[in-house]
FIKEVEX-704076 format. One record per residue: y, z, x of N, C-alpha, C in turn; chain; residue in three letters; residue number from 1. Coordinates in steps of 0.001 Angstrom, whole numbers, m for minus. Layout:
# residues N
@n_yy->Y n_zz->Z n_xx->X ca_yy->Y ca_zz->Z ca_xx->X c_yy->Y c_zz->Z c_xx->X c->A r->ALA k->NUM;
...
***
This chain:
# residues 118
@n_yy->m1193 n_zz->0 n_xx->848 ca_yy->0 ca_zz->0 ca_xx->0 c_yy->1247 c_zz->0 c_xx->886 c->A r->MET k->1;
@n_yy->2186 n_zz->m904 n_xx->604 ca_yy->3406 ca_zz->m897 ca_xx->1428 c_yy->4215 c_zz->377 c_xx->1151 c->A r->PRO k->2;
@n_yy->5034 n_zz->727 n_xx->2115 ca_yy->5914 ca_zz->1886 ca_xx->1943 c_yy->6901 c_zz->1617 c_xx->826 c->A r->LEU k->3;
@n_yy->7310 n_zz->2672 n_xx->158 ca_yy->8423 ca_zz->2565 ca_xx->m784 c_yy->9661 c_zz->2965 c_xx->6 c->A r->LYS k->4;
@n_yy->10612 n_zz->2050 n_xx->59 ca_yy->11853 ca_zz->2240 ca_xx->809 c_yy->12959 c_zz->2353 c_xx->m234 c->A r->PHE k->5;
@n_yy->13309 n_zz->3596 n_xx->m570 ca_yy->14285 ca_zz->3860 ca_xx->m1625 c_yy->15652 c_zz->3962 c_xx->m961 c->A r->ILE k->6;
@n_yy->16518 n_zz->2996 n_xx->m1277 ca_yy->17757 ca_zz->2877 ca_xx->m510 c_yy->18905 c_zz->2348 c_xx->m1348 c->A r->GLN k->7;
@n_yy->20085 n_zz->2402 n_xx->m738 ca_yy->21297 ca_zz->1847 ca_xx->m1331 c_yy->21755 c_zz->732 c_xx->m387 c->A r->TYR k->8;
@n_yy->21807 n_zz->m517 n_xx->m852 ca_yy->22067 ca_zz->m1659 ca_xx->42 c_yy->23329 c_zz->m1566 c_xx->894 c->A r->PRO k->9;
@n_yy->24376 n_zz->m902 n_xx->423 ca_yy->25623 ca_zz->m829 ca_xx->1196 c_yy->25620 c_zz->304 c_xx->2220 c->A r->LYS k->10;
@n_yy->24592 n_zz->1130 n_xx->2205 ca_yy->24509 ca_zz->2304 ca_xx->3085 c_yy->24145 c_zz->1870 c_xx->4512 c->A r->CYS k->11;
@n_yy->24981 n_zz->2246 n_xx->5484 ca_yy->24729 ca_zz->1828 ca_xx->6869 c_yy->23459 c_zz->2476 c_xx->7427 c->A r->THR k->12;
@n_yy->23178 n_zz->3715 n_xx->7039 ca_yy->21953 ca_zz->4383 ca_xx->7500 c_yy->20731 c_zz->3637 c_xx->6964 c->A r->THR k->13;
@n_yy->20810 n_zz->3201 n_xx->5714 ca_yy->19709 ca_zz->2441 ca_xx->5110 c_yy->19501 c_zz->1115 c_xx->5849 c->A r->CYS k->14;
@n_yy->20611 n_zz->481 n_xx->6220 ca_yy->20516 ca_zz->m792 ca_xx->6944 c_yy->19825 c_zz->m595 c_xx->8292 c->A r->LYS k->15;
@n_yy->20149 n_zz->496 n_xx->8988 ca_yy->19516 ca_zz->781 ca_xx->10283 c_yy->18022 c_zz->1025 c_xx->10097 c->A r->LYS k->16;
@n_yy->17678 n_zz->1776 n_xx->9048 ca_yy->16269 ca_zz->2075 ca_xx->8777 c_yy->15511 c_zz->796 c_xx->8433 c->A r->ALA k->17;
@n_yy->16129 n_zz->m45 n_xx->7623 ca_yy->15506 ca_zz->m1300 ca_xx->7212 c_yy->15264 c_zz->m2199 c_xx->8429 c->A r->GLN k->18;
@n_yy->16248 n_zz->m2247 n_xx->9314 ca_yy->16128 ca_zz->m3042 ca_xx->10531 c_yy->14957 c_zz->m2524 c_xx->11373 c->A r->LYS k->19;
@n_yy->14838 n_zz->m1201 n_xx->11482 ca_yy->13738 ca_zz->m606 ca_xx->12247 c_yy->12394 c_zz->m1007 c_xx->11645 c->A r->TRP k->20;
@n_yy->12269 n_zz->m910 n_xx->10317 ca_yy->11015 ca_zz->m1265 ca_xx->9644 c_yy->10660 c_zz->m2729 c_xx->9924 c->A r->LEU k->21;
@n_yy->11656 n_zz->m3607 n_xx->9838 ca_yy->11412 ca_zz->m5033 ca_xx->10059 c_yy->11041 c_zz->m5319 c_xx->11513 c->A r->GLU k->22;
@n_yy->11753 n_zz->m4691 n_xx->12444 ca_yy->11461 ca_zz->m4913 ca_xx->13870 c_yy->10079 c_zz->m4390 c_xx->14251 c->A r->GLU k->23;
@n_yy->9585 n_zz->m3396 n_xx->13515 ca_yy->8275 ca_zz->m2810 ca_xx->13807 c_yy->7187 c_zz->m3335 c_xx->12872 c->A r->ASN k->24;
@n_yy->7511 n_zz->m4420 n_xx->12164 ca_yy->6557 ca_zz->m5079 ca_xx->11261 c_yy->5889 c_zz->m4121 c_xx->10275 c->A r->ASN k->25;
@n_yy->6682 n_zz->m3237 n_xx->9704 ca_yy->6172 ca_zz->m2301 ca_xx->8710 c_yy->6479 c_zz->m2874 c_xx->7322 c->A r->VAL k->26;
@n_yy->5431 n_zz->m3118 n_xx->6537 ca_yy->5611 ca_zz->m3665 ca_xx->5190 c_yy->6217 c_zz->m2594 c_xx->4292 c->A r->ALA k->27;
@n_yy->7154 n_zz->m3001 n_xx->3450 ca_yy->7765 ca_zz->m2034 ca_xx->2527 c_yy->8220 c_zz->m2733 c_xx->1260 c->A r->TYR k->28;
@n_yy->8341 n_zz->m1930 n_xx->224 ca_yy->8900 ca_zz->m2394 ca_xx->m1047 c_yy->10259 c_zz->m1728 c_xx->m1160 c->A r->GLU k->29;
@n_yy->11306 n_zz->m2540 n_xx->m1308 ca_yy->12656 ca_zz->m2000 ca_xx->m1390 c_yy->12989 c_zz->m1609 c_xx->m2829 c->A r->SER k->30;
@n_yy->13485 n_zz->m399 n_xx->m2993 ca_yy->13865 ca_zz->101 ca_xx->m4316 c_yy->15326 c_zz->538 c_xx->m4255 c->A r->ILE k->31;
@n_yy->16152 n_zz->m20 n_xx->m5139 ca_yy->17583 ca_zz->295 ca_xx->m5195 c_yy->17744 c_zz->1669 c_xx->m5855 c->A r->HIS k->32;
@n_yy->18270 n_zz->2624 n_xx->m5114 ca_yy->18335 ca_zz->4021 ca_xx->m5560 c_yy->19214 c_zz->4255 c_xx->m6787 c->A r->ILE k->33;
@n_yy->20176 n_zz->3375 n_xx->m7030 ca_yy->21041 ca_zz->3542 ca_xx->m8194 c_yy->20451 c_zz->2817 c_xx->m9416 c->A r->VAL k->34;
@n_yy->19931 n_zz->1611 n_xx->m9179 ca_yy->19353 ca_zz->852 ca_xx->m10294 c_yy->18011 c_zz->1426 c_xx->m10749 c->A r->GLU k->35;
@n_yy->17271 n_zz->2017 n_xx->m9812 ca_yy->15970 ca_zz->2607 ca_xx->m10135 c_yy->15917 c_zz->4020 c_xx->m9547 c->A r->GLN k->36;
@n_yy->16788 n_zz->4880 n_xx->m10047 ca_yy->16835 ca_zz->6258 ca_xx->m9551 c_yy->15494 c_zz->6930 c_xx->m9810 c->A r->THR k->37;
@n_yy->14933 n_zz->7588 n_xx->m8785 ca_yy->13664 ca_zz->8285 ca_xx->m9003 c_yy->13793 c_zz->9314 c_xx->m10136 c->A r->PRO k->38;
@n_yy->12721 n_zz->9454 n_xx->m10912 ca_yy->12720 ca_zz->10420 ca_xx->m12014 c_yy->12586 c_zz->11833 c_xx->m11461 c->A r->THR k->39;
@n_yy->12800 n_zz->12803 n_xx->m12317 ca_yy->12661 ca_zz->14197 ca_xx->m11888 c_yy->11225 c_zz->14448 c_xx->m11404 c->A r->GLN k->40;
@n_yy->10252 n_zz->13870 n_xx->m12091 ca_yy->8855 ca_zz->14047 ca_xx->m11696 c_yy->8597 c_zz->13412 c_xx->m10326 c->A r->GLN k->41;
@n_yy->9124 n_zz->12202 n_xx->m10100 ca_yy->8954 ca_zz->11534 ca_xx->m8804 c_yy->9622 c_zz->12345 c_xx->m7688 c->A r->GLN k->42;
@n_yy->10817 n_zz->12848 n_xx->m7978 ca_yy->11535 ca_zz->13650 ca_xx->m6975 c_yy->10780 c_zz->14941 c_xx->m6668 c->A r->LEU k->43;
@n_yy->10185 n_zz->15545 n_xx->m7679 ca_yy->9405 ca_zz->16773 ca_xx->m7473 c_yy->8246 c_zz->16486 c_xx->m6526 c->A r->THR k->44;
@n_yy->7549 n_zz->15361 n_xx->m6746 ca_yy->6431 ca_zz->14984 ca_xx->m5873 c_yy->6909 c_zz->14723 c_xx->m4451 c->A r->GLU k->45;
@n_yy->7998 n_zz->13966 n_xx->m4306 ca_yy->8544 ca_zz->13666 ca_xx->m2976 c_yy->8920 c_zz->14961 c_xx->m2262 c->A r->LEU k->46;
@n_yy->9582 n_zz->15843 n_xx->m2982 ca_yy->10016 ca_zz->17123 ca_xx->m2424 c_yy->8818 c_zz->17928 c_xx->m1930 c->A r->TYR k->47;
@n_yy->7781 n_zz->18039 n_xx->m2757 ca_yy->6604 ca_zz->18832 ca_xx->m2381 c_yy->5870 c_zz->18224 c_xx->m1190 c->A r->LYS k->48;
@n_yy->5769 n_zz->16904 n_xx->m1164 ca_yy->5058 ca_zz->16240 ca_xx->m57 c_yy->5866 c_zz->16247 c_xx->1236 c->A r->LYS k->49;
@n_yy->7187 n_zz->16322 n_xx->1123 ca_yy->8035 ca_zz->16244 ca_xx->2317 c_yy->7956 c_zz->17510 c_xx->3169 c->A r->SER k->50;
@n_yy->7711 n_zz->18654 n_xx->2523 ca_yy->7715 ca_zz->19922 ca_xx->3248 c_yy->9126 c_zz->20365 c_xx->3626 c->A r->GLY k->51;
@n_yy->10140 n_zz->19659 n_xx->3134 ca_yy->11535 ca_zz->19977 ca_xx->3463 c_yy->12153 c_zz->20866 c_xx->2392 c->A r->LEU k->52;
@n_yy->13188 n_zz->21627 n_xx->2750 ca_yy->13906 ca_zz->22395 ca_xx->1718 c_yy->14572 c_zz->21415 c_xx->749 c->A r->PRO k->53;
@n_yy->14655 n_zz->21787 n_xx->m514 ca_yy->15207 ca_zz->20904 ca_xx->m1537 c_yy->16644 c_zz->20488 c_xx->m1220 c->A r->LEU k->54;
@n_yy->17427 n_zz->21379 n_xx->m617 ca_yy->18827 ca_zz->21030 ca_xx->m329 c_yy->18936 c_zz->19827 c_xx->607 c->A r->LYS k->55;
@n_yy->17890 n_zz->19531 n_xx->1378 ca_yy->17897 ca_zz->18364 ca_xx->2273 c_yy->17904 c_zz->17056 c_xx->1484 c->A r->LYS k->56;
@n_yy->17504 n_zz->17106 n_xx->207 ca_yy->17461 ca_zz->15901 ca_xx->m614 c_yy->18844 c_zz->15489 c_xx->m1117 c->A r->PHE k->57;
@n_yy->19821 n_zz->16362 n_xx->m941 ca_yy->21176 ca_zz->16044 ca_xx->m1414 c_yy->21961 c_zz->15294 c_xx->m352 c->A r->PHE k->58;
@n_yy->22674 n_zz->14268 n_xx->m793 ca_yy->23559 ca_zz->13483 ca_xx->69 c_yy->24866 c_zz->14272 c_xx->202 c->A r->ASN k->59;
@n_yy->24876 n_zz->15219 n_xx->1129 ca_yy->26010 ca_zz->16140 ca_xx->1252 c_yy->27295 c_zz->15469 c_xx->1728 c->A r->THR k->60;
@n_yy->27192 n_zz->14264 n_xx->2278 ca_yy->28413 ca_zz->13580 ca_xx->2714 c_yy->28933 c_zz->12620 c_xx->1641 c->A r->SER k->61;
@n_yy->28246 n_zz->12541 n_xx->518 ca_yy->28649 ca_zz->11623 ca_xx->m542 c_yy->29806 c_zz->12141 c_xx->m1386 c->A r->GLY k->62;
@n_yy->30576 n_zz->11216 n_xx->m1938 ca_yy->31725 ca_zz->11584 ca_xx->m2774 c_yy->31298 c_zz->12363 c_xx->m4008 c->A r->ASN k->63;
@n_yy->30206 n_zz->11949 n_xx->m4625 ca_yy->29736 ca_zz->12578 ca_xx->m5858 c_yy->29418 c_zz->14064 c_xx->m5606 c->A r->LYS k->64;
@n_yy->28759 n_zz->14330 n_xx->m4487 ca_yy->28398 ca_zz->15702 ca_xx->m4102 c_yy->29663 c_zz->16554 c_xx->m3988 c->A r->TYR k->65;
@n_yy->30672 n_zz->15989 n_xx->m3347 ca_yy->31933 ca_zz->16707 ca_xx->m3148 c_yy->32692 c_zz->16880 c_xx->m4463 c->A r->LYS k->66;
@n_yy->32735 n_zz->15804 n_xx->m5273 ca_yy->33435 ca_zz->15863 ca_xx->m6570 c_yy->32873 c_zz->16969 c_xx->m7456 c->A r->GLU k->67;
@n_yy->31553 n_zz->17104 n_xx->m7433 ca_yy->30897 ca_zz->18097 ca_xx->m8290 c_yy->30915 c_zz->19505 c_xx->m7686 c->A r->LEU k->68;
@n_yy->31428 n_zz->19629 n_xx->m6467 ca_yy->31511 ca_zz->20937 ca_xx->m5814 c_yy->30138 c_zz->21563 c_xx->m5602 c->A r->GLY k->69;
@n_yy->29156 n_zz->20740 n_xx->m5270 ca_yy->27780 ca_zz->21229 ca_xx->m5184 c_yy->27526 c_zz->22164 c_xx->m4006 c->A r->LEU k->70;
@n_yy->28362 n_zz->22089 n_xx->m3000 ca_yy->28185 ca_zz->22963 ca_xx->m1841 c_yy->28119 c_zz->24428 c_xx->m2289 c->A r->LYS k->71;
@n_yy->28961 n_zz->24780 n_xx->m3242 ca_yy->29011 ca_zz->26161 ca_xx->m3727 c_yy->28065 c_zz->26422 c_xx->m4902 c->A r->ASP k->72;
@n_yy->27666 n_zz->25370 n_xx->m5612 ca_yy->26874 ca_zz->25552 ca_xx->m6834 c_yy->25365 c_zz->25569 c_xx->m6624 c->A r->LYS k->73;
@n_yy->24872 n_zz->24854 n_xx->m5600 ca_yy->23423 ca_zz->24716 ca_xx->m5436 c_yy->22689 c_zz->26043 c_xx->m5303 c->A r->LEU k->74;
@n_yy->23291 n_zz->26975 n_xx->m4601 ca_yy->22628 ca_zz->28265 ca_xx->m4374 c_yy->22311 c_zz->29002 c_xx->m5676 c->A r->ALA k->75;
@n_yy->23108 n_zz->28748 n_xx->m6707 ca_yy->22911 ca_zz->29436 ca_xx->m7987 c_yy->22087 c_zz->28629 c_xx->m8986 c->A r->ASN k->76;
@n_yy->21574 n_zz->27482 n_xx->m8553 ca_yy->20784 ca_zz->26631 ca_xx->m9447 c_yy->19297 c_zz->26772 c_xx->m9136 c->A r->MET k->77;
@n_yy->18479 n_zz->26675 n_xx->m10166 ca_yy->17032 ca_zz->26726 ca_xx->m9960 c_yy->16573 c_zz->25394 c_xx->m9365 c->A r->SER k->78;
@n_yy->15359 n_zz->25357 n_xx->m8817 ca_yy->14811 ca_zz->24099 ca_xx->m8291 c_yy->14792 c_zz->23059 c_xx->m9398 c->A r->GLU k->79;
@n_yy->14383 n_zz->23489 n_xx->m10581 ca_yy->14293 ca_zz->22594 ca_xx->m11740 c_yy->15652 c_zz->21949 c_xx->m12031 c->A r->GLU k->80;
@n_yy->16697 n_zz->22773 n_xx->m12017 ca_yy->18057 ca_zz->22272 ca_xx->m12286 c_yy->18510 c_zz->21316 c_xx->m11176 c->A r->GLU k->81;
@n_yy->18189 n_zz->21653 n_xx->m9930 ca_yy->18576 ca_zz->20792 ca_xx->m8812 c_yy->17862 c_zz->19447 c_xx->m8893 c->A r->GLN k->82;
@n_yy->16576 n_zz->19454 n_xx->m9218 ca_yy->15814 ca_zz->18211 ca_xx->m9332 c_yy->16331 c_zz->17363 c_xx->m10490 c->A r->LEU k->83;
@n_yy->16695 n_zz->18008 n_xx->m11599 ca_yy->17251 ca_zz->17279 ca_xx->m12753 c_yy->18581 c_zz->16632 c_xx->m12359 c->A r->ALA k->84;
@n_yy->19387 n_zz->17360 n_xx->m11596 ca_yy->20679 ca_zz->16839 ca_xx->m11139 c_yy->20468 c_zz->15621 c_xx->m10228 c->A r->LEU k->85;
@n_yy->19532 n_zz->15731 n_xx->m9277 ca_yy->19245 ca_zz->14603 ca_xx->m8387 c_yy->18792 c_zz->13377 c_xx->m9185 c->A r->LEU k->86;
@n_yy->17949 n_zz->13601 n_xx->m10180 ca_yy->17423 ca_zz->12495 ca_xx->m10986 c_yy->18504 c_zz->11861 c_xx->m11863 c->A r->ALA k->87;
@n_yy->19601 n_zz->12588 n_xx->m12082 ca_yy->20666 ca_zz->12084 ca_xx->m12959 c_yy->21562 c_zz->11052 c_xx->m12279 c->A r->SER k->88;
@n_yy->21554 n_zz->10993 n_xx->m10943 ca_yy->22457 ca_zz->10091 ca_xx->m10229 c_yy->21919 c_zz->9799 c_xx->m8823 c->A r->ASP k->89;
@n_yy->21522 n_zz->8551 n_xx->m8606 ca_yy->20963 ca_zz->8157 ca_xx->m7309 c_yy->21906 c_zz->8391 c_xx->m6137 c->A r->GLY k->90;
@n_yy->23209 n_zz->8415 n_xx->m6406 ca_yy->24168 ca_zz->8611 ca_xx->m5321 c_yy->24156 c_zz->10047 c_xx->m4792 c->A r->MET k->91;
@n_yy->23499 n_zz->10956 n_xx->m5499 ca_yy->23406 ca_zz->12335 ca_xx->m5023 c_yy->22246 c_zz->12522 c_xx->m4036 c->A r->LEU k->92;
@n_yy->21357 n_zz->11529 n_xx->m3970 ca_yy->20149 ca_zz->11658 ca_xx->m3151 c_yy->20387 c_zz->11141 c_xx->m1740 c->A r->ILE k->93;
@n_yy->19963 n_zz->11936 n_xx->m760 ca_yy->20044 ca_zz->11508 ca_xx->643 c_yy->19164 c_zz->10272 c_xx->799 c->A r->LYS k->94;
@n_yy->19641 n_zz->9314 n_xx->1546 ca_yy->18896 ca_zz->8073 ca_xx->1673 c_yy->18886 c_zz->7570 c_xx->3108 c->A r->ARG k->95;
@n_yy->17943 n_zz->6704 n_xx->3406 ca_yy->16860 ca_zz->6269 ca_xx->2538 c_yy->15773 c_zz->7327 c_xx->2400 c->A r->PRO k->96;
@n_yy->15014 n_zz->7212 n_xx->1323 ca_yy->13808 ca_zz->8007 ca_xx->1136 c_yy->12668 c_zz->7014 c_xx->1358 c->A r->VAL k->97;
@n_yy->11765 n_zz->7347 n_xx->2275 ca_yy->10641 ca_zz->6455 ca_xx->2557 c_yy->9356 c_zz->7237 c_xx->2341 c->A r->VAL k->98;
@n_yy->8400 n_zz->6625 n_xx->1622 ca_yy->7130 ca_zz->7301 ca_xx->1368 c_yy->5981 c_zz->6309 c_xx->1294 c->A r->THR k->99;
@n_yy->4812 n_zz->6789 n_xx->1672 ca_yy->3594 ca_zz->5987 ca_xx->1511 c_yy->2709 c_zz->6632 c_xx->444 c->A r->ASP k->100;
@n_yy->3283 n_zz->7598 n_xx->m284 ca_yy->2524 ca_zz->8308 ca_xx->m1300 c_yy->1997 c_zz->9641 c_xx->m789 c->A r->GLY k->101;
@n_yy->1958 n_zz->9797 n_xx->529 ca_yy->1499 ca_zz->11060 ca_xx->1128 c_yy->2605 c_zz->11684 c_xx->1979 c->A r->GLU k->102;
@n_yy->3173 n_zz->10868 n_xx->2879 ca_yy->4235 ca_zz->11348 ca_xx->3765 c_yy->5586 c_zz->10899 c_xx->3218 c->A r->LYS k->103;
@n_yy->6614 n_zz->11648 n_xx->3589 ca_yy->7971 ca_zz->11351 ca_xx->3115 c_yy->8952 c_zz->11576 c_xx->4269 c->A r->VAL k->104;
@n_yy->9879 n_zz->10636 n_xx->4460 ca_yy->10990 ca_zz->10882 ca_xx->5379 c_yy->12294 c_zz->10687 c_xx->4603 c->A r->THR k->105;
@n_yy->13301 n_zz->11436 n_xx->5019 ca_yy->14631 ca_zz->11376 ca_xx->4408 c_yy->15625 c_zz->10979 c_xx->5477 c->A r->LEU k->106;
@n_yy->16534 n_zz->10082 n_xx->5130 ca_yy->17525 ca_zz->9652 ca_xx->6118 c_yy->16852 c_zz->8782 c_xx->7170 c->A r->GLY k->107;
@n_yy->17540 n_zz->8540 n_xx->8262 ca_yy->16946 ca_zz->7727 ca_xx->9323 c_yy->17189 c_zz->8351 c_xx->10678 c->A r->PHE k->108;
@n_yy->16102 n_zz->8705 n_xx->11325 ca_yy->16100 ca_zz->9136 ca_xx->12714 c_yy->15005 c_zz->8306 c_xx->13357 c->A r->LYS k->109;
@n_yy->15346 n_zz->7539 n_xx->14356 ca_yy->14363 ca_zz->6642 ca_xx->14960 c_yy->13107 c_zz->7386 c_xx->15399 c->A r->GLU k->110;
@n_yy->13264 n_zz->8575 n_xx->15975 ca_yy->12093 ca_zz->9328 ca_xx->16435 c_yy->11172 c_zz->9704 c_xx->15271 c->A r->SER k->111;
@n_yy->11767 n_zz->10098 n_xx->14131 ca_yy->10951 ca_zz->10435 ca_xx->12953 c_yy->10223 c_zz->9208 c_xx->12438 c->A r->ASP k->112;
@n_yy->10914 n_zz->8082 n_xx->12406 ca_yy->10292 ca_zz->6850 ca_xx->11920 c_yy->9162 c_zz->6429 c_xx->12833 c->A r->PHE k->113;
@n_yy->9378 n_zz->6500 n_xx->14158 ca_yy->8336 ca_zz->6116 ca_xx->15115 c_yy->7111 c_zz->7005 c_xx->14943 c->A r->SER k->114;
@n_yy->7346 n_zz->8280 n_xx->14762 ca_yy->6259 ca_zz->9246 ca_xx->14610 c_yy->5499 c_zz->9055 c_xx->13305 c->A r->GLU k->115;
@n_yy->6254 n_zz->8768 n_xx->12222 ca_yy->5659 ca_zz->8747 ca_xx->10886 c_yy->5196 c_zz->7381 c_xx->10436 c->A r->THR k->116;
@n_yy->5931 n_zz->6333 n_xx->10758 ca_yy->5662 ca_zz->5028 ca_xx->10143 c_yy->5104 c_zz->3948 c_xx->11067 c->A r->TRP k->117;
@n_yy->4938 n_zz->4239 n_xx->12363 ca_yy->4435 ca_zz->3198 ca_xx->13263 c_yy->2944 c_zz->3030 c_xx->13143 c->A r->LYS k->118;
***
């Protein structure tokens, strides 16, 4: 099964990750994070498989995150509420999200990609 590459086409980090996948001949299916925002159930699965803290799934440098004042609000929200919020707007999700159904990476770090997807 090809990787699911959940990304936003204008995102420079996504472009770097995509270039890495192509240069390393890694097959992937591209999914537009805004047009096909992952559901709360999909995000819950990604979160559990990633082994990362849920706050890592938030695009903390995004305008939407700042507009909503989430820096101060997340601590008082349940996991359920945070996952529902992420599912409500693809621009709140850190990207790209890459998964093969078992492993998950968030963002793009060449060393993580080499370790996980080569």
